[in-house]
N, C-alpha and C positions, 0 to 999 in steps of 0.2 A: 415408331422407333423400335429397333431390335436390340435386345441384350445379346452381345456377341462374345464368343470364345474364339480367340485367335490361336491357331496351332501352326508353328513354323519353328525350325531349329535356328533360324537366323534372327538375332535380336533386332538388328537394324531393320529388317523387313517387317517384323512384328510392329515396330514403332511407326514405320511408314503406313502400314495398313491401319493401325490404330488412329493415326492422324486423319486419314481419309474418312474412316467410318465416323469418327467423332465430329468432324467438320460437317458431315452430312446429317448429323443429329442422332446417330446410334450411340449406344453405350457399350463400351468394351468392359466386360465384367471379369475377364480372366484371360490368361495366356498360358500356353504350354509349348514344350519344345519337342514333343514326340507323341505318337499315337497312344501309348499307354498313359502318359500324363493327361492327354486329352480326355480319355475315357473316365479317369478319376475325377477330373475337374468338371466334366459334363454332369456326372452324378451329383456332385456337390453344388454346382452353381445353377443348373437347369437353364442354360441359355436358350434364346429363341433361334440362334443361328451359330453354326461353327464354320470358320474358314479353316481349311485343312491343306497343308503342303503334302506332297507325296514322298519325296526323298528326305528322310530324317534318320538319324542314328537310333539304334536300339529297337524302335518300333515305328515303322513307316506309316504313311497316311492311309494306305489300304487297310492295315491292321487297325488303325484308329477308327476308320469308318465302320469296320466290322464290329469292333467293340462297342462303339456308341449305338449303332443300329440294333445290336443284340439287346441292349438295355432299353432303347427307345426307338421302335421302328418308325416313328413319325419325326425323328430328328431331322432338322434342315441343315444340310451340309453343302458348302460351296468349296470346291477344290480350287486352290490358287497355287499353281505349280509351273515350273519350267519344263517339266516332262512333257514331251510332244508325241511320244509313240502312241499310235492309235490304239493298240491293244491295251496299254495301261490306262489311257483315257476311258476306254470302254469298260475296263475292269472296275475302275472307280465308280463310274455311273451305274454299272450293274450291281455293285455292292450297296448302292443307295445314295450316292452323292447326287444332288439335284442339278448342279451346273459345274462347269469346268472353265476357269479363266487361266490363260497362259501368261507367265511372267516373261519378260517385263510387260507391264500394262500401263495404260493411262488411267488416272482415277475415275474418269467417266465410264470406263469399261466395268469397273467394280460396281459403281452406282447403278448403272443400267441393268446389270445382271441381278443385283439385289431387288431392284424395282420389278424385274420380270419374275422374280421368285415371290413377290408379294410384300416385300419390305420397302414400301414407298412412304416417304414422308411428305404430307401435303404442305402447301405454302403457308398455311396458318401455323402449323407446327414448326416449320422451318423459321418463320418470323419470330415465334416465341423462343426458340432455341437461340437465335441470334441476339435477341433482346437480353436473355439471361447471360449470355457471354459478355455482352456490352456492360451490363450492370456489374458482373463479377470483376471485369477489368477496372471499372471505376472504383469499386470497393477495394480491390488490391492496391490501386494507386493511392487511394485515400489512407489506407492502413499504413503504407510505406511512408507517406508524408507525415502522418501522425507519429510514427516511430522515429523518424528523422528529427522531428520537432522536439520530441521528448528527450532524445539524446543530446540535442544542441542546447537544451536548457538546464542540463545537469551541471 
């Protein structure tokens, strides 16, 4: 399981990526809307992995990669961007990104890329995560039923 910082200026995309990562068993520990925020959050949260968009206001993804890598040369960064220009892709990789996934993408592309980067969750861990989700859902439903019962007996 990886602790992940998602960096993208689009809230909807951050939520989509968060959903994909959490369903796969990773933990999203923070989000940022630009490269500068990413560098600050990286220092604060110390994630195992950063997903980084390229085109963002104020401080783009290349700036974010540079800032993070200057603080931690071993930082694991996956670029997830709609930018397709070869020179920008190569620039991101030369600055220290480990992989580059083009938007739009299928969830399996993100999962496969993470596995190739070494962030693979084995079946035992996946089963444990699914069981915890199932138990949480039961607990949430039981709590709601108890609350409804208490409200109906007043």
